[in-house]
Structure formats: C-alpha cells, structure tokens
N, C-alpha and C positions, 0 to 999 in steps of 0.2 A: 163700663169698659175701663180698664186700668191702663193708664199711659206710662206707668213707671217702667223704665228700661226700654222704652220705645226707641226705634231707630228712625229718626226723622231725616228726610231728604227733599231736595228740590228737583224739579223736572230737569231732564237733560236739555230741554229747550229753553231753560231759564237764561236770560241774557245778563243777569247780575244787576238788573235795574232794581229800584227800591220797592217795586210792587210785588215782590216774591212771596209766595207762601210755601210752607213745607208740609209734607204729609207723612204719616206713619201708618202702616198696616198693623192693626191691633187685633187681639182675639175678640171677635164679635163685631168688628167694624173698622172704621178709618178715622184718624185724627187729622185735623188741619190747624195750622197755627201760622202766625205772622213771623217771617224769618228775621225781622228786625227786633222782635220781642219774644225770644224763645222761652222765657220764663213766664210770659203772660198767659192769658187764657187760651184754650184750644177748643175748637168745635169738634164734636164727636158725632159721627154719622154711623147709623146701623147699615147693614149690607144693602137693604132695599133703598134706603135714602141715598146712599152713595151711588147706586146704579142710576137712580132718577137724576141726581145732580150731574153725573158725568154724561148722561144722555143729553141733558139740556145744554151742557157745554158744547158737545159735538154738534148740536143743532144750531148753535150760535145765539141762544137765548140771552146770553150775558154780554154779547159784543157791544162795544160802544158805538153809538151811531152819531 
C-alpha cells in the first residue's frame, strides 16, 4: 500500500487529548499513525485485518480495565 498523498484524519469523537491516532483510507487498506508524530511510522492494515481490528474495538477488547 502506498501512503503518498493520503488524507489523514482523526475521529470526530477525538477530544484533542494526547492519545490520538489518525487514519487514512488507502487503496487496498487503511493506515494508522500517531497524530503527535505524523512523519513517523504508520501501521498499514489490509481490509480483512482492519475489519477484525474494528470488530475487536467495538467488542471492547482494548478497553482499559
């Protein structure tokens, strides 16, 4: 996946806290990066990986306890 020219954005639910990530929909997948380090590395997920990740988020698998 090529992230050149990607349009990165934060969630509309972002509170502006320091724990924000940005995502970009790319041909063939989705990119995720740290909003505090936009020139740093990005994670790239294929479509099925992204679906599994967002499903786990909705189920609360990553909630702090």
